[in-house]
TIVEXVO-479778 format. One line per field, with one value per atom (N, C-alpha, C, O): residue in three letters; atom name; residue number from 1; x, y, z. Coordinates in steps of 0.1 Angstrom, whole numbers. Each point is the difference from the previous one (the first is absolute). Example, Ala and Ser with C-alpha at 12.3 -4.5 7.8 and 13.67 -1.06 7.14 Angstrom:
2
aa = [ala|ala|ala|ala|ser|ser|ser|ser];
at = [N|CA|C|O|N|CA|C|O];
i = [1|1|1|1|2|2|2|2];
xx = [132|-9|9|10|-14|9|-8|5];
yy = [-57|12|12|0|11|11|11|11];
zz = [78|0|0|7|-14|0|8|1];
This chain:
130
aa = [met|met|met|met|ala|ala|ala|ala|asp|asp|asp|asp|ala|ala|ala|ala|pro|pro|pro|pro|gly|gly|gly|gly|arg|arg|arg|arg|thr|thr|thr|thr|tyr|tyr|tyr|tyr|ala|ala|ala|ala|ala|ala|ala|ala|leu|leu|leu|leu|ser|ser|ser|ser|ala|ala|ala|ala|thr|thr|thr|thr|ala|ala|ala|ala|arg|arg|arg|arg|thr|thr|thr|thr|pro|pro|pro|pro|arg|arg|arg|arg|gly|gly|gly|gly|cys|cys|cys|cys|arg|arg|arg|arg|ser|ser|ser|ser|ser|ser|ser|ser|ser|ser|ser|ser|ser|ser|ser|ser|arg|arg|arg|arg|ile|ile|ile|ile|val|val|val|val|ala|ala|ala|ala|gly|gly|gly|gly|val|val|val|val|pro|pro|pro|pro|glu|glu|glu|glu|ala|ala|ala|ala|val|val|val|val|val|val|val|val|ser|ser|ser|ser|ala|ala|ala|ala|lys|lys|lys|lys|gln|gln|gln|gln|ala|ala|ala|ala|ala|ala|ala|ala|gly|gly|gly|gly|asp|asp|asp|asp|lys|lys|lys|lys|asp|asp|asp|asp|val|val|val|val|gln|gln|gln|gln|ile|ile|ile|ile|met|met|met|met|gly|gly|gly|gly|gly|gly|gly|gly|ala|ala|ala|ala|asp|asp|asp|asp|val|val|val|val|ile|ile|ile|ile|arg|arg|arg|arg|gln|gln|gln|gln|ala|ala|ala|ala|leu|leu|leu|leu|asp|asp|asp|asp|ala|ala|ala|ala|gly|gly|gly|gly|leu|leu|leu|leu|ile|ile|ile|ile|asp|asp|asp|asp|glu|glu|glu|glu|leu|leu|leu|leu|thr|thr|thr|thr|ile|ile|ile|ile|phe|phe|phe|phe|ile|ile|ile|ile|ala|ala|ala|ala|pro|pro|pro|pro|val|val|val|val|val|val|val|val|leu|leu|leu|leu|gly|gly|gly|gly|gly|gly|gly|gly|gly|gly|gly|gly|lys|lys|lys|lys|arg|arg|arg|arg|leu|leu|leu|leu|phe|phe|phe|phe|glu|glu|glu|glu|gly|gly|gly|gly|phe|phe|phe|phe|ser|ser|ser|ser|lys|lys|lys|lys|ser|ser|ser|ser|leu|leu|leu|leu|asp|asp|asp|asp|phe|phe|phe|phe|glu|glu|glu|glu|his|his|his|his|leu|leu|leu|leu|arg|arg|arg|arg|val|val|val|val|arg|arg|arg|arg|ser|ser|ser|ser|met|met|met|met|thr|thr|thr|thr|phe|phe|phe|phe|leu|leu|leu|leu|pro|pro|pro|pro|ala|ala|ala|ala|pro|pro|pro|pro|ile|ile|ile|ile|leu|leu|leu|leu|gly|gly|gly|gly|pro|pro|pro|pro|asn|asn|asn|asn|leu|leu|leu|leu|gly|gly|gly|gly|gln|gln|gln|gln|gln|gln|gln|gln|leu|leu|leu|leu|gln|gln|gln|gln|tyr|tyr|tyr|tyr|glu|glu|glu|glu|arg|arg|arg|arg|gly|gly|gly|gly|pro|pro|pro|pro|asn|asn|asn|asn|gln|gln|gln|gln|leu|leu|leu|leu|ala|ala|ala|ala|arg|arg|arg|arg];
at = [N|CA|C|O|N|CA|C|O|N|CA|C|O|N|CA|C|O|N|CA|C|O|N|CA|C|O|N|CA|C|O|N|CA|C|O|N|CA|C|O|N|CA|C|O|N|CA|C|O|N|CA|C|O|N|CA|C|O|N|CA|C|O|N|CA|C|O|N|CA|C|O|N|CA|C|O|N|CA|C|O|N|CA|C|O|N|CA|C|O|N|CA|C|O|N|CA|C|O|N|CA|C|O|N|CA|C|O|N|CA|C|O|N|CA|C|O|N|CA|C|O|N|CA|C|O|N|CA|C|O|N|CA|C|O|N|CA|C|O|N|CA|C|O|N|CA|C|O|N|CA|C|O|N|CA|C|O|N|CA|C|O|N|CA|C|O|N|CA|C|O|N|CA|C|O|N|CA|C|O|N|CA|C|O|N|CA|C|O|N|CA|C|O|N|CA|C|O|N|CA|C|O|N|CA|C|O|N|CA|C|O|N|CA|C|O|N|CA|C|O|N|CA|C|O|N|CA|C|O|N|CA|C|O|N|CA|C|O|N|CA|C|O|N|CA|C|O|N|CA|C|O|N|CA|C|O|N|CA|C|O|N|CA|C|O|N|CA|C|O|N|CA|C|O|N|CA|C|O|N|CA|C|O|N|CA|C|O|N|CA|C|O|N|CA|C|O|N|CA|C|O|N|CA|C|O|N|CA|C|O|N|CA|C|O|N|CA|C|O|N|CA|C|O|N|CA|C|O|N|CA|C|O|N|CA|C|O|N|CA|C|O|N|CA|C|O|N|CA|C|O|N|CA|C|O|N|CA|C|O|N|CA|C|O|N|CA|C|O|N|CA|C|O|N|CA|C|O|N|CA|C|O|N|CA|C|O|N|CA|C|O|N|CA|C|O|N|CA|C|O|N|CA|C|O|N|CA|C|O|N|CA|C|O|N|CA|C|O|N|CA|C|O|N|CA|C|O|N|CA|C|O|N|CA|C|O|N|CA|C|O|N|CA|C|O|N|CA|C|O|N|CA|C|O|N|CA|C|O|N|CA|C|O|N|CA|C|O|N|CA|C|O|N|CA|C|O|N|CA|C|O|N|CA|C|O|N|CA|C|O|N|CA|C|O|N|CA|C|O|N|CA|C|O|N|CA|C|O|N|CA|C|O|N|CA|C|O|N|CA|C|O|N|CA|C|O|N|CA|C|O|N|CA|C|O|N|CA|C|O|N|CA|C|O|N|CA|C|O|N|CA|C|O|N|CA|C|O|N|CA|C|O|N|CA|C|O|N|CA|C|O|N|CA|C|O|N|CA|C|O|N|CA|C|O];
i = [1|1|1|1|2|2|2|2|3|3|3|3|4|4|4|4|5|5|5|5|6|6|6|6|7|7|7|7|8|8|8|8|9|9|9|9|10|10|10|10|11|11|11|11|12|12|12|12|13|13|13|13|14|14|14|14|15|15|15|15|16|16|16|16|17|17|17|17|18|18|18|18|19|19|19|19|20|20|20|20|21|21|21|21|22|22|22|22|23|23|23|23|24|24|24|24|25|25|25|25|26|26|26|26|27|27|27|27|28|28|28|28|29|29|29|29|30|30|30|30|31|31|31|31|32|32|32|32|33|33|33|33|34|34|34|34|35|35|35|35|36|36|36|36|37|37|37|37|38|38|38|38|39|39|39|39|40|40|40|40|41|41|41|41|42|42|42|42|43|43|43|43|44|44|44|44|45|45|45|45|46|46|46|46|47|47|47|47|48|48|48|48|49|49|49|49|50|50|50|50|51|51|51|51|52|52|52|52|53|53|53|53|54|54|54|54|55|55|55|55|56|56|56|56|57|57|57|57|58|58|58|58|59|59|59|59|60|60|60|60|61|61|61|61|62|62|62|62|63|63|63|63|64|64|64|64|65|65|65|65|66|66|66|66|67|67|67|67|68|68|68|68|69|69|69|69|70|70|70|70|71|71|71|71|72|72|72|72|73|73|73|73|74|74|74|74|75|75|75|75|76|76|76|76|77|77|77|77|78|78|78|78|79|79|79|79|80|80|80|80|81|81|81|81|82|82|82|82|83|83|83|83|84|84|84|84|85|85|85|85|86|86|86|86|87|87|87|87|88|88|88|88|89|89|89|89|90|90|90|90|91|91|91|91|92|92|92|92|93|93|93|93|94|94|94|94|95|95|95|95|96|96|96|96|97|97|97|97|98|98|98|98|99|99|99|99|100|100|100|100|101|101|101|101|102|102|102|102|103|103|103|103|104|104|104|104|105|105|105|105|106|106|106|106|107|107|107|107|108|108|108|108|109|109|109|109|110|110|110|110|111|111|111|111|112|112|112|112|113|113|113|113|114|114|114|114|115|115|115|115|116|116|116|116|117|117|117|117|118|118|118|118|119|119|119|119|120|120|120|120|121|121|121|121|122|122|122|122|123|123|123|123|124|124|124|124|125|125|125|125|126|126|126|126|127|127|127|127|128|128|128|128|129|129|129|129|130|130|130|130];
xx = [11|-11|10|11|-16|7|-5|-12|21|-2|-9|3|-16|-9|-2|-3|5|3|-14|-10|9|-14|-6|-12|18|-9|13|12|-22|5|-6|-11|18|-5|4|11|-25|2|-3|-9|20|-1|0|9|-24|-1|12|3|3|10|-3|0|-3|-1|14|0|6|13|9|11|-18|7|13|5|0|13|-6|-12|29|-3|-2|8|-21|5|6|-3|13|7|-3|-7|13|-3|-4|0|-5|-4|8|3|1|12|-7|7|-18|-8|5|-4|8|1|-14|-2|-8|-16|-9|-12|20|-6|3|11|-22|5|-8|-11|19|-5|-6|8|-23|-4|-10|-4|-2|-5|-12|-3|-4|-16|-4|9|-26|-9|2|6|-10|-5|15|0|11|12|4|5|-9|5|-11|3|-16|-10|3|-4|9|6|13|2|5|12|-5|0|-6|-6|-7|1|-8|-6|8|-1|11|10|6|-2|8|7|-10|5|-18|-7|-5|-6|7|-6|-13|-7|3|-14|-8|-11|19|-6|-3|6|-18|0|10|11|-13|8|-9|-12|20|-6|3|12|-20|5|-5|-12|23|-2|8|10|-17|3|-8|-11|16|-12|-12|-2|-1|-15|7|-5|16|4|1|-7|16|2|-12|0|-9|-8|-12|-7|6|-7|6|-7|20|4|1|4|-7|-5|-14|-3|-6|-13|-2|-6|10|0|2|-4|14|5|-6|-2|-2|-12|9|-3|9|13|-8|5|-14|-6|-13|-10|16|-13|-6|-13|23|-7|5|11|-23|6|0|-11|18|-1|4|13|-17|0|0|-8|16|4|-5|5|-14|-2|1|-7|16|3|-5|0|-5|-3|10|1|9|12|0|-3|6|-6|17|11|-13|14|1|10|-24|3|-9|-10|16|-7|2|2|-2|1|-5|-1|-4|0|-12|0|-11|-10|3|5|-10|4|-7|5|-21|-6|-7|-9|15|-2|3|11|-16|7|3|6|-12|4|-10|-12|17|-8|-12|-9|14|-11|-3|6|-17|-3|5|0|5|3|-10|-10|13|-13|6|4|-4|3|-12|-8|8|-11|7|12|-20|5|1|-8|19|-2|-2|-10|17|-1|10|9|-19|8|3|-9|21|7|0|1|-1|2|18|2|5|13|2|-4|13|6|18|9|-8|13|8|-5|19|9|-4|0|-6|-2|11|12|-22|8|-1|-7|22|0|-6|-2|-8|-10|-12|-7|2|-13|-3|-10|16|-1|-1|4|-12|-1|-6|-12|20|-7|-9|6|-20|-6|-4|-7|13|1|-9|-7|7|-11|7|9|-9|6|-13|-11|16|-13|6|11|-21|6|-13|-12|20|-8|10|12|-19|3|-7|-10|18|-1|-15|-1|-9|-13|-1|10|-21|-1|0|3|-7|5|11|-2|11|11|15|9|-11|9|13|6|0|14|11|1|4|13|12|7];
yy = [-13|12|14|-1|12|11|11|0|7|11|8|6|-2|6|14|-4|15|12|0|3|-8|5|-10|1|-17|-9|-10|0|-8|-14|-14|-2|-7|-13|-10|1|-12|-9|-11|0|-6|-14|-14|-4|-7|-10|-9|1|-12|-13|-7|1|-14|-11|-10|-11|17|-5|7|-4|21|4|7|8|-10|8|7|-2|17|10|-8|-9|12|-3|7|12|-20|8|7|-5|20|13|9|12|-18|13|2|-8|19|7|12|6|-2|12|6|-8|15|7|1|-2|4|1|-15|-1|-10|-9|-11|-1|-6|-7|-13|1|-12|-16|-4|0|-6|-2|-14|-2|-7|-15|-4|-10|21|-2|15|9|-7|9|5|11|-17|13|5|11|-15|7|9|11|-15|11|15|11|-14|10|9|12|-15|1|11|12|-19|9|11|11|-13|10|11|12|-15|7|12|12|-21|11|11|12|-17|9|9|11|-15|11|11|10|-14|12|0|-10|22|4|0|3|-9|0|-16|-9|5|-13|-10|4|-13|-14|-9|-2|-2|-7|-12|-1|-12|-16|-3|1|-7|-1|-14|-3|-5|-13|-12|1|-11|-11|-6|5|-13|-9|-1|5|-11|-6|13|2|11|7|11|11|-16|10|-10|5|-16|-10|3|8|-11|5|14|2|6|10|5|4|-5|-4|-8|6|-19|-7|2|-7|20|6|12|4|1|12|11|11|-10|8|12|11|-15|7|12|-2|12|9|2|-1|4|5|-13|-4|-1|-10|0|-3|4|2|-9|-2|-4|-13|5|9|-13|0|-11|-11|10|-10|2|8|-19|5|-13|-9|9|-11|-6|-1|-5|-11|-13|-2|-5|-17|-3|4|-9|-7|-11|-5|-3|-13|-5|-6|10|-4|11|12|-16|13|-4|-12|23|-2|6|11|-15|11|6|-6|19|10|-1|2|-6|1|-12|1|-13|-10|-8|-4|3|-10|4|-6|22|7|-6|-3|1|-6|15|-1|11|12|6|-3|12|9|12|8|-6|13|10|0|12|10|11|9|-9|12|8|-8|18|11|2|2|-3|4|17|8|-7|20|-1|5|-9|2|-13|-8|14|-10|8|7|-7|3|-5|-12|16|-11|7|11|-15|-4|-6|-11|22|-7|-5|8|-20|-4|0|4|-7|0|-6|-11|11|-11|-12|1|-13|-12|-1|1|-7|-2|-6|1|-15|-5|6|4|-3|7|13|2|6|14|5|-7|22|3|-5|-3|3|-6|7|10|-10|7|-10|-11|19|-4|7|9|-15|6|7|-8|17|1|1|5|-12|-3|6|-1|9|7|-5|-1|0|-4|6|3|-1|7|-13|-8|8|-7|6|12|-19|-1|0|-4|10|6|-14|1|-11|-14|-7|-11|16|-4|6|6|-8|2|1|-10|25|-3|-7|2|-9|-5|5|-5];
zz = [-2|3|-3|3|-8|-2|11|4|1|10|-4|-10|16|-7|14|11|-13|10|6|-7|20|7|2|2|-3|-2|5|-3|13|3|-1|3|-8|-3|12|6|-3|8|-15|-9|10|-10|4|6|-12|8|-8|-12|22|-9|7|12|-21|6|9|6|-10|4|9|2|5|5|-3|8|-20|-5|-8|-4|1|-9|-12|-3|-7|-12|-8|-2|-7|-6|-12|-9|9|-1|7|-1|9|12|9|9|-13|9|8|8|-9|-1|19|8|-5|13|5|12|-19|7|0|3|-6|-1|10|5|-3|16|-6|-5|7|-1|12|10|-8|12|-1|-12|21|-3|-5|-5|7|1|-5|-2|0|-4|15|1|10|11|4|7|-9|3|-10|3|-15|-8|0|-4|11|-3|15|-1|12|11|-4|2|-7|-6|-7|5|-18|-9|9|-3|14|6|8|-1|8|7|-8|2|-12|-6|-9|-3|-2|-3|10|-3|12|10|-2|1|-3|-6|-9|0|-8|-13|-6|6|-19|0|-5|-6|8|-2|-11|2|-15|-11|4|4|-6|-4|-11|-3|-8|-11|-1|6|-15|-1|-7|-7|9|-6|11|11|-14|5|16|10|-10|19|4|10|-13|6|2|7|-14|7|7|9|-12|13|10|7|-1|11|4|11|-17|6|4|12|-24|5|12|9|-7|13|7|9|-5|13|2|12|-22|3|-5|5|-10|-1|-15|-2|-6|-10|9|7|-12|-2|-11|0|-14|-12|-9|-2|-4|-11|-15|-4|-5|-14|-8|1|-7|-10|-16|-4|-5|-11|-6|5|-17|-6|-13|-6|-2|-17|0|8|-24|-6|-7|-12|21|-7|7|11|-21|3|6|-6|16|6|5|5|-7|5|11|-1|11|14|9|-4|15|13|8|2|10|16|1|-5|11|1|14|10|-11|8|13|10|-11|12|6|7|-11|4|14|1|6|11|12|9|-8|13|16|-1|10|9|7|7|-13|5|-12|-10|10|-10|-1|9|-24|-1|-2|-8|17|-5|-7|7|-18|-6|-11|-5|3|-6|-11|1|-15|-12|-2|4|-9|-4|-13|-4|-5|-15|-6|2|-14|-16|-10|-5|1|-10|-12|2|-15|-13|-1|5|-9|-4|-14|-4|-4|-9|3|4|-6|0|-14|-10|10|-11|-6|5|-20|-9|-2|-2|2|-2|-16|-9|14|-23|-5|-12|20|-9|1|-10|24|4|-4|-6|8|-6|15|10|-9|15|12|0|11|10|7|4|1|7|12|-1|11|15|9|-4|19|7|12|3|6|10|12|-1|10|8|15|3|5|15|8|-2|14|8|15|-1|13|12|10|-3|13|13|4|1|0|5|16|6|2|13|9|12|-17|7|-5|-4|5|-6|8|-6|19|10|-3|-2|3|-2|17|12|-21|11|3|9];
């Protein structure tokens, strides 16, 4: 990760080793999502913290009650398989729908322009912060 003025990154690593090419003084390697969020909140002070990642990272953050606002991008790309984002939770996830936006992604060589959706939700009143 390259240094970005005013930004600090907490990167997740399955091996807890610094990935090759990660020499930034503003990056820190952590072992799990809760630790990454705590580290990011300490660095951010009163600013917002963003979590970006695939289904495993988002599911861990949802399960730990660390998400106040959720933005999901849906692009019509055939990848074969995948993981279900909202399946298998032991408790109900209470989020309220805020908005849907249509988006155009870069054109695929065969399919042409891809129209996708951006779905945005915020924590509902029954989803207690941890």
